[in-house]
C-alpha positions in Angstrom: -129.8 -19.7 -0.8 -129.5 -19.3 2.9 -126.4 -20.6 4.7 -128.1 -23.8 6.1 -129.1 -24.8 2.5 -125.5 -24.2 1.4 -124.1 -26.3 4.2 -126.6 -29.1 3.5 -125.6 -29.1 -0.2 -121.9 -29.3 0.9 -122.6 -32.2 3.3 -124.3 -34.0 0.5 -121.2 -33.7 -1.7 -119.0 -35.0 1.2 -121.4 -37.8 1.9 -121.0 -38.9 -1.7 -117.2 -39.3 -1.3 -115.9 -42.9 -1.0 -115.9 -44.2 2.5 -117.8 -41.3 4.1 -120.5 -42.8 6.4 -121.8 -39.5 7.8 -121.0 -35.9 8.3 -122.2 -32.9 10.3 -121.5 -29.2 10.8 -122.0 -27.7 14.3 -121.2 -24.5 16.1 -118.3 -24.5 18.5 -120.7 -24.8 21.4 -121.9 -28.2 20.0 -125.2 -27.0 18.4 -125.8 -28.9 15.2 -126.4 -26.8 12.1 -126.9 -29.6 9.6 -126.2 -33.3 9.6 -126.2 -36.4 7.4 -125.6 -39.2 9.8 -126.7 -42.8 10.4 -130.1 -42.7 12.1 -128.9 -44.8 15.1 -126.6 -42.0 16.3 -127.3 -39.3 18.8 -126.0 -36.4 16.8 -126.6 -33.9 19.5 -124.4 -35.8 21.9 -121.8 -36.5 19.3 -121.6 -32.8 18.3 -121.3 -31.8 22.0 -118.5 -34.3 22.6 -116.7 -33.3 19.3 -116.9 -29.6 20.3 -115.2 -30.4 23.6 -112.6 -32.6 22.0 -111.7 -30.1 19.4 -111.5 -27.3 21.9 -109.1 -29.4 24.1 -107.0 -30.3 21.0 -106.7 -26.6 20.0 -105.6 -25.6 23.6 -103.0 -28.5 23.5 -101.7 -27.2 20.1 -101.4 -23.7 21.6 -99.5 -25.1 24.6 -96.8 -26.7 22.5 -96.5 -23.6 20.4 -96.0 -25.4 17.0 -99.0 -24.0 15.1 -102.7 -24.4 15.1 -104.5 -27.7 15.2 -105.6 -28.7 11.7 -107.8 -31.7 12.5 -108.5 -34.2 15.2 -108.7 -37.9 14.3 -110.2 -40.6 16.5 -109.9 -44.2 15.2 -112.2 -46.9 16.5 -112.4 -50.6 15.5 -115.1 -49.8 12.9 -114.8 -46.1 11.8 -112.6 -43.1 11.9 -114.0 -39.8 13.2 -112.3 -36.6 11.9 -113.1 -33.2 13.4 -111.9 -30.1 11.6 -112.4 -26.5 12.7 -114.3 -24.3 10.2 -113.2 -20.9 11.3 -113.8 -19.6 14.8 -117.6 -20.3 14.8 -118.1 -23.9 13.6 -116.6 -27.3 12.9 -117.0 -30.2 10.5 -117.2 -33.8 11.7 -116.8 -36.8 9.3 -117.4 -40.5 10.0 -115.3 -42.5 7.5 -113.9 -45.9 6.8 -110.3 -46.2 8.0 -108.9 -46.9 4.6 -110.2 -43.6 3.1 -109.1 -41.2 5.8 -105.8 -40.0 4.2 -107.7 -39.2 0.9 -110.4 -37.1 2.6 -108.2 -34.5 4.4 -107.9 -32.2 1.3 -111.6 -32.4 0.7 -112.3 -31.6 4.4 -110.0 -28.6 4.3 -111.8 -27.2 1.2 -115.2 -27.8 2.8 -114.2 -26.0 6.0 -113.1 -22.9 4.0 -116.6 -23.0 2.3 -118.4 -23.3 5.6 -116.5 -20.3 7.0 -117.7 -18.3 4.0 -121.4 -19.5 4.4 -121.8 -18.5 8.1 -123.2 -15.1 8.8 
């Protein structure tokens, strides 16, 4: 199975987790590889903004010299957005209900390891 198929299968597993409303994997430049998101979202724009936000967070983490950034969390009134680096080439973005966020972090970490292995 090619890497996009593997990523799609992984996203389907994440989408099935309680509270997950959408997920995507994109390259660090914001190019979307695969996505399972609500149809009313502009996933290209979301991925581009997420890439910028994650890059800025990683630079901030380097600046304070206390280790690498593990994930970036943005809470809105209706949803929590979690962005996690998947190696040096990609990232994973999850839209989730606020109440489920703490339970998802371990699953996201494991998913990012798998994504890193899938990419050529």
